[in-house]
C-alpha positions as CSV (number, residue, x, y, z in Angstrom):
1,X,46.8,-80.5,-16.6
2,X,44.9,-80.7,-13.5
3,X,45.2,-78.4,-10.5
4,X,43.2,-78.9,-7.2
5,X,41.1,-76.0,-5.8
6,X,38.8,-75.6,-3.0
7,X,35.9,-73.4,-4.8
8,X,35.4,-73.8,-8.6
9,X,33.5,-70.7,-9.6
10,X,31.9,-70.2,-13.2
11,X,34.4,-68.8,-15.5
12,X,33.8,-65.4,-17.0
13,X,33.7,-65.8,-20.7
14,X,34.0,-61.9,-21.4
15,X,37.6,-62.2,-20.1
16,X,40.0,-61.8,-23.4
17,X,41.6,-65.0,-23.8
18,X,45.2,-63.2,-23.8
19,X,44.5,-61.6,-20.3
20,X,43.2,-64.7,-19.0
21,X,46.2,-66.9,-20.3
22,X,48.3,-64.3,-18.8
23,X,46.7,-64.6,-15.4
24,X,46.8,-68.3,-15.7
25,X,50.6,-68.4,-16.4
26,X,51.3,-66.3,-13.6
27,X,49.2,-68.5,-11.4
28,X,51.2,-71.5,-12.7
29,X,54.4,-69.7,-11.8
30,X,53.3,-69.2,-8.4
31,X,52.7,-72.8,-7.9
32,X,56.2,-73.4,-9.3
33,X,55.1,-75.0,-12.3
34,X,57.2,-75.0,-15.7
35,X,54.7,-76.0,-18.3
36,X,52.9,-74.4,-21.7
37,X,49.3,-73.1,-20.7
38,X,46.9,-74.0,-23.2
39,X,43.6,-72.1,-23.6
40,X,41.6,-75.0,-21.9
41,X,44.2,-75.0,-19.1
42,X,43.7,-71.1,-18.9
43,X,40.1,-71.4,-18.7
44,X,40.2,-74.2,-15.8
45,X,42.6,-72.0,-14.0
46,X,40.5,-68.7,-14.6
47,X,37.6,-70.8,-12.8
48,X,39.9,-71.6,-9.9
49,X,41.2,-68.0,-9.3
50,X,37.7,-66.5,-9.4
51,X,36.8,-64.8,-12.6
52,X,33.0,-63.8,-11.9
53,X,30.2,-63.0,-14.1
54,X,28.1,-59.8,-14.0
55,X,24.1,-60.4,-13.3
56,X,21.6,-59.2,-16.1
57,X,18.5,-57.2,-15.1
58,X,16.0,-57.1,-18.0
59,X,12.4,-57.1,-18.9
60,X,11.3,-55.5,-15.5
61,X,7.7,-54.5,-15.1
62,X,7.3,-50.8,-15.5
63,X,6.2,-50.1,-12.1
64,X,9.5,-51.1,-10.8
65,X,12.0,-48.5,-10.2
66,X,15.6,-49.9,-9.9
67,X,18.5,-47.7,-8.2
68,X,22.0,-48.9,-8.8
69,X,24.7,-46.7,-6.7
70,X,22.3,-44.1,-5.9
71,X,21.5,-43.7,-9.4
72,X,17.8,-44.5,-10.8
73,X,18.1,-46.7,-13.9
74,X,15.9,-45.7,-16.7
75,X,17.0,-48.4,-19.3
76,X,15.1,-51.7,-20.0
77,X,18.4,-53.8,-19.6
78,X,21.3,-53.3,-17.3
79,X,24.3,-55.7,-16.4
80,X,25.7,-55.3,-12.9
81,X,29.2,-56.5,-11.9
82,X,29.7,-59.5,-9.7
83,X,29.2,-58.3,-6.0
84,X,27.4,-55.4,-6.5
85,X,23.5,-54.8,-5.3
86,X,20.7,-53.2,-6.8
87,X,17.8,-51.8,-4.8
88,X,14.3,-52.0,-6.3
89,X,11.0,-50.4,-5.3
90,X,7.4,-49.8,-6.7
91,X,6.9,-46.8,-8.6
92,X,4.1,-45.2,-6.3
93,X,4.8,-45.5,-2.3
94,X,1.8,-47.2,-0.8
95,X,-0.2,-47.5,-3.8
96,X,1.2,-50.9,-5.0
97,X,2.7,-53.5,-2.5
98,X,6.3,-55.1,-3.3
99,X,6.5,-58.6,-3.1
100,X,9.8,-60.1,-3.1
101,X,13.3,-58.7,-2.3
102,X,13.8,-54.8,-2.4
103,X,17.4,-55.6,-2.6
104,X,19.1,-58.1,-5.2
105,X,23.0,-59.0,-4.7
106,X,24.7,-60.3,-8.0
107,X,26.6,-63.3,-7.1
108,X,28.4,-65.0,-10.2
109,X,25.7,-64.4,-12.9
110,X,22.9,-65.1,-10.3
111,X,20.8,-62.9,-8.4
112,X,20.8,-63.6,-4.4
113,X,17.2,-62.9,-3.8
114,X,13.7,-63.0,-5.3
115,X,12.8,-60.8,-8.2
116,X,10.1,-58.5,-6.9
117,X,6.8,-57.5,-8.3
118,X,4.2,-54.9,-7.7
119,X,0.5,-55.8,-6.9
120,X,-2.1,-53.4,-6.8
121,X,-4.0,-52.0,-3.9
122,X,-7.6,-50.6,-2.8
123,X,-7.1,-47.2,-4.3
124,X,-6.0,-49.0,-7.6
125,X,-9.1,-51.0,-7.6
126,X,-11.4,-48.0,-7.1
127,X,-13.0,-49.4,-4.0
128,X,-15.1,-51.7,-5.7
129,X,-16.3,-55.0,-4.3
130,X,-13.0,-56.4,-5.2
131,X,-11.6,-54.3,-2.5
132,X,-11.7,-57.1,0.1
133,X,-9.4,-59.2,-2.1
134,X,-6.4,-56.7,-2.5
135,X,-4.1,-55.1,0.0
136,X,-5.0,-51.7,1.5
137,X,-3.5,-48.5,0.0
138,X,-1.2,-46.5,2.5
139,X,-0.8,-42.7,1.6
140,X,1.0,-40.1,3.7
141,X,0.5,-36.7,4.4
142,X,2.7,-33.9,6.1
143,X,0.8,-31.0,7.7
144,X,4.1,-29.9,9.0
145,X,7.7,-30.8,8.1
146,X,9.1,-32.7,5.0
147,X,10.0,-36.1,3.8
148,X,11.7,-38.0,0.8
149,X,11.5,-41.4,-0.7
150,X,14.6,-43.5,-0.6
151,X,15.6,-46.0,-3.2
152,X,14.4,-48.9,-0.8
153,X,11.1,-47.6,-0.8
154,X,11.4,-46.3,2.6
155,X,10.1,-43.1,3.7
156,X,12.6,-40.7,5.1
157,X,11.0,-38.1,7.3
158,X,13.0,-35.2,8.7
159,X,13.0,-35.0,12.5
160,X,10.1,-32.8,13.9
161,X,8.0,-33.5,11.2
162,X,3.9,-34.2,11.6
163,X,3.1,-37.6,9.6
164,X,-0.3,-38.8,8.7
165,X,-0.3,-42.4,7.5
166,X,-3.5,-43.0,5.7
167,X,-4.7,-46.8,5.5
168,X,-7.3,-46.6,2.4
169,X,-10.2,-49.2,3.2
170,X,-14.0,-49.1,2.7
171,X,-15.1,-48.6,6.1
172,X,-18.2,-50.6,5.6
173,X,-16.3,-53.6,5.2
174,X,-14.8,-53.4,8.7
175,X,-12.0,-51.7,10.5
176,X,-8.4,-52.2,9.5
177,X,-5.6,-52.4,12.2
178,X,-2.2,-50.5,12.5
179,X,0.7,-52.2,13.9
180,X,4.4,-51.1,14.1
181,X,8.0,-52.3,15.1
182,X,9.1,-49.2,17.0
183,X,8.5,-49.7,20.7
184,X,9.1,-45.9,21.4
185,X,5.6,-45.0,22.0
186,X,2.1,-45.7,21.1
187,X,0.6,-43.7,18.1
188,X,-2.8,-42.6,17.6
189,X,-5.2,-44.3,15.2
190,X,-8.6,-44.3,14.1
191,X,-10.8,-43.0,11.2
192,X,-10.4,-39.9,10.0
193,X,-12.9,-37.0,11.1
194,X,-13.5,-34.9,8.1
195,X,-16.9,-36.2,6.5
196,X,-15.2,-36.6,3.0
197,X,-12.5,-38.9,4.5
198,X,-14.2,-40.8,7.4
199,X,-15.6,-43.5,5.5
200,X,-12.1,-44.7,3.9
201,X,-9.3,-43.3,5.7
202,X,-8.0,-45.1,8.5
203,X,-5.2,-42.9,10.2
204,X,-1.9,-43.3,12.0
205,X,-0.6,-40.0,13.5
206,X,3.2,-39.6,14.2
207,X,3.5,-36.1,15.9
208,X,7.1,-34.2,15.9
209,X,8.9,-37.4,14.7
210,X,12.1,-38.6,16.2
211,X,14.9,-41.0,15.3
212,X,13.2,-43.6,17.7
213,X,9.9,-43.4,15.5
214,X,12.0,-45.2,12.7
215,X,10.2,-48.5,11.9
216,X,7.9,-50.5,9.9
217,X,4.1,-49.6,10.0
218,X,1.8,-52.2,8.9
219,X,-2.0,-52.1,8.2
220,X,-4.0,-55.1,7.9
221,X,-7.6,-55.6,6.8
222,X,-9.8,-57.7,8.4
223,X,-9.2,-60.4,5.9
224,X,-5.6,-60.2,6.9
225,X,-4.4,-58.5,3.8
226,X,-1.4,-56.0,4.6
227,X,0.6,-53.3,3.3
228,X,3.4,-51.8,5.1
229,X,5.5,-48.7,4.8
230,X,9.1,-48.2,6.4
231,X,9.4,-44.9,8.1
232,X,13.1,-43.8,8.6
233,X,13.5,-40.7,10.8
234,X,16.6,-38.8,9.8
235,X,18.4,-35.4,9.8
236,X,19.4,-34.8,6.2
237,X,20.3,-31.7,4.8
238,X,21.4,-30.4,1.3
239,X,23.8,-27.4,0.6
240,X,22.0,-24.2,1.0
241,X,21.3,-22.7,-2.4
242,X,22.1,-19.0,-3.3
243,X,19.3,-16.9,-4.2
244,X,19.3,-17.1,-8.2
245,X,20.8,-14.0,-10.0
246,X,18.5,-12.1,-12.7
247,X,17.0,-13.0,-15.1
248,X,16.6,-16.3,-13.1
249,X,13.6,-16.4,-10.6
250,X,13.4,-18.8,-7.9
251,X,11.6,-19.5,-4.9
252,X,13.6,-21.7,-2.2
253,X,11.7,-23.6,0.2
254,X,14.8,-24.6,2.3
255,X,17.6,-27.0,2.7
256,X,16.0,-29.6,4.5
257,X,15.2,-33.0,2.9
258,X,11.8,-33.0,0.9
259,X,12.3,-29.2,0.4
260,X,11.7,-27.9,-3.2
261,X,13.2,-25.2,-5.2
262,X,11.3,-23.9,-8.2
263,X,12.5,-21.8,-10.9
264,X,11.2,-19.7,-13.8
265,X,12.5,-17.3,-16.7
266,X,10.9,-13.9,-17.6
267,X,9.5,-13.2,-21.0
268,X,12.1,-13.3,-23.5
269,X,14.1,-16.2,-21.8
270,X,13.8,-19.9,-21.9
271,X,14.7,-22.2,-18.9
272,X,17.9,-24.4,-19.6
273,X,17.5,-27.4,-16.9
274,X,14.7,-28.4,-14.4
275,X,12.0,-26.1,-13.4
276,X,12.1,-27.8,-9.8
277,X,14.7,-29.5,-7.7
278,X,14.2,-31.4,-4.5
279,X,16.4,-32.0,-1.3
280,X,16.9,-35.7,-1.5
281,X,17.3,-38.6,1.1
282,X,21.0,-38.5,0.4
283,X,21.7,-34.9,0.9
284,X,21.9,-34.0,-2.7
285,X,19.7,-31.8,-4.7
286,X,17.9,-33.6,-7.6
287,X,19.6,-31.5,-10.0
288,X,21.4,-28.3,-10.7
289,X,20.1,-24.9,-10.6
290,X,18.8,-24.1,-14.0
291,X,19.7,-21.0,-16.2
292,X,17.7,-18.6,-18.3
293,X,19.1,-18.3,-21.7
294,X,17.8,-15.6,-24.3
295,X,15.1,-16.8,-26.8
296,X,16.7,-16.8,-30.3
297,X,15.3,-17.9,-33.4
298,X,17.1,-19.6,-36.0
299,X,19.4,-17.5,-38.3
300,X,17.6,-16.3,-41.6
301,X,19.6,-17.8,-44.8
302,X,18.7,-15.8,-47.8
303,X,21.5,-16.9,-49.9
304,X,19.1,-18.7,-52.2
305,X,17.5,-15.7,-53.2
306,X,20.0,-12.9,-54.9
307,X,17.1,-10.3,-55.0
308,X,16.1,-10.7,-51.4
309,X,17.2,-8.1,-49.1
310,X,17.1,-8.1,-45.0
311,X,16.8,-4.3,-44.2
312,X,16.0,-4.9,-40.5
313,X,17.1,-8.2,-38.5
314,X,17.5,-9.1,-34.9
315,X,16.6,-13.0,-34.0
316,X,15.9,-12.5,-30.4
317,X,12.5,-13.0,-28.9
318,X,10.1,-10.0,-30.1
319,X,12.4,-8.8,-32.7
320,X,11.7,-8.7,-36.3
321,X,13.3,-9.6,-39.5
322,X,12.1,-6.8,-42.4
323,X,12.5,-7.8,-46.1
324,X,12.5,-5.9,-49.4
325,X,13.5,-6.9,-52.9
326,X,16.0,-5.4,-55.3
327,X,14.6,-2.9,-58.1
328,X,12.3,-4.8,-60.6
329,X,11.2,-7.3,-58.1
330,X,8.2,-7.7,-55.8
331,X,7.9,-9.7,-52.5
332,X,5.9,-12.7,-52.3
333,X,4.9,-13.6,-48.7
334,X,5.1,-11.4,-45.4
335,X,7.1,-8.3,-45.5
336,X,8.3,-8.9,-41.7
337,X,8.7,-11.6,-39.5
338,X,8.6,-11.6,-35.7
339,X,10.7,-13.9,-33.4
340,X,8.1,-16.0,-31.2
341,X,8.5,-17.4,-27.8
342,X,8.8,-20.9,-29.0
343,X,12.1,-19.8,-30.7
344,X,10.5,-19.9,-34.0
345,X,9.8,-17.2,-36.8
346,X,6.0,-16.3,-37.2
347,X,6.1,-17.4,-41.2
348,X,8.4,-18.7,-43.8
349,X,11.1,-16.4,-45.6
350,X,9.4,-14.7,-48.5
351,X,11.0,-14.7,-52.0
352,X,11.3,-12.1,-54.8
353,X,9.7,-12.5,-58.5
354,X,10.6,-10.3,-61.4
355,X,7.9,-7.6,-62.1
356,X,6.5,-7.6,-65.7
357,X,4.0,-5.8,-67.5
358,X,1.6,-7.4,-69.8
359,X,2.1,-7.6,-73.6
360,X,0.9,-4.4,-75.2
361,X,-1.4,-4.3,-78.2
362,X,-0.7,-2.2,-81.3
363,X,-3.3,0.5,-81.8
364,X,-5.9,0.1,-84.4
365,X,-4.3,1.2,-87.9
366,X,-1.0,1.6,-86.3
367,X,1.9,-0.8,-85.2
368,X,4.7,-0.8,-82.4
369,X,7.9,0.4,-83.9
370,X,10.3,-0.3,-80.8
371,X,10.8,-2.5,-77.8
372,X,13.5,-2.2,-75.2
373,X,14.6,-4.0,-71.9
374,X,12.6,-7.1,-73.0
375,X,13.7,-10.7,-73.4
376,X,12.6,-13.1,-76.0
377,X,12.3,-16.6,-75.8
378,X,12.3,-18.6,-79.0
379,X,11.0,-22.2,-79.1
380,X,11.0,-24.5,-82.0
381,X,7.7,-25.6,-83.0
382,X,8.5,-27.8,-86.1
383,X,9.1,-25.3,-88.9
384,X,7.6,-22.5,-87.0
385,X,9.0,-20.5,-84.1
386,X,6.9,-19.0,-81.5
387,X,8.2,-15.6,-79.9
388,X,7.6,-15.0,-76.3
389,X,8.1,-11.3,-75.1
390,X,8.6,-10.6,-71.5
391,X,8.4,-7.0,-70.6
392,X,10.7,-6.0,-67.4
393,X,10.5,-2.8,-65.2
394,X,11.8,0.1,-67.5
395,X,10.8,-1.4,-70.9
396,X,10.0,1.1,-73.6
397,X,7.5,0.7,-76.3
398,X,6.8,3.2,-79.2
399,X,3.8,3.3,-81.3
400,X,3.3,4.6,-84.8
401,X,0.3,5.0,-87.1
402,X,0.0,3.7,-90.7
403,X,0.1,6.2,-93.4
404,X,-3.3,8.4,-93.4
405,X,-3.7,8.0,-89.6
406,X,-3.1,10.3,-86.6
407,X,-2.2,8.7,-83.3
408,X,-4.5,9.4,-80.3
409,X,-2.7,8.8,-77.0
410,X,0.7,8.5,-75.8
411,X,3.6,7.8,-78.4
412,X,5.4,5.7,-76.1
413,X,4.9,3.9,-72.7
414,X,6.9,2.2,-70.2
415,X,6.5,-0.7,-67.7
416,X,6.7,0.5,-64.3
417,X,7.3,-1.3,-60.8
418,X,3.8,-2.0,-60.1
419,X,3.6,-4.1,-63.3
420,X,1.3,-1.8,-65.4
421,X,2.3,0.3,-68.3
422,X,2.6,4.1,-67.5
423,X,-0.3,5.0,-70.2
424,X,-3.1,3.2,-71.9
425,X,-2.0,1.8,-75.1
426,X,-3.2,4.4,-78.0
427,X,-6.5,3.8,-79.9
428,X,-5.4,4.8,-83.3
């Protein structure tokens, strides 16, 4: 089967065959054809009716920032649908020069434009002898007003701001030159006056910026190397932020583009969200207002130790967990733990071990006549058996003398909670 077509686009192989065949069948019906559509026919028709592939963007240099639909892409690889555009800029405005196109247009699996790269400027080369071979760095200052960086790399400036564009170049190598595309007015240029800046900052100043000041400002070195920055004077304002309610504490600079709001929490709380947000070029804040959550430590799990008791417990910041052991056991570890500012306990959960007393010795010319509250563990060792005696708290031991002897000392002793006997063993 053959169908004439004016444009023959690439067929999108990602379209499922059943969908493709259905579309091709519909197209055949429109043409008045009565035939069975095979898969190869469907592929040919699919090419005719414009199934288009998306474009892949991968392996970009880490200095490049990609924005798609006003969202900064942080992954290493993305696929953009046919017909869509992405905006690319260098990570640090003015410190790297973008070479290539700042906007790429996806046209059927191919990018319409040159994939850009970032090359270093004088500030990155540390103003060494190689400075003559690299473009100049451009940095900006705002003695008054505010600004934000657009996805394209343009500097959006709020009207009325005072903007200094600084071309960083070693003065000993000659004078750079500022040029601009705006025809609104002439701008003051020259070396900075301050002693610490006059040998490397060649300045252009825009006072009380107006929309007509928008344009491209270029600094060129005596050798013809240049770097540019696009200025876009625009009145952008974000929704006014309400003063935060306690416990959240905030300082809001304003709601103009470039204004910031910073937040913090008092002791005992942790900040959930960004500590600072900025009014962006698009009239939206860079994030939501955060909140303060009470700092809590993990729940204590003492189920593994049947003898361990929690006699005081609170898992919020600054509170304590206090432990004790049941009768006949002693605590190994800290008796109390504190919930710390990072949400962790000051130590591990202690454990309880059984209290025992040492095996008593029979008095000279005497014997032990009774033992109580003790356990015997028998171990077979060939034909002989070894008896291990354990005396727990409360165990009672009695003594008696052999005929013709008198007992000097207590006739009975008890194992106490501190792991010692209540009295010394009688001597004889």
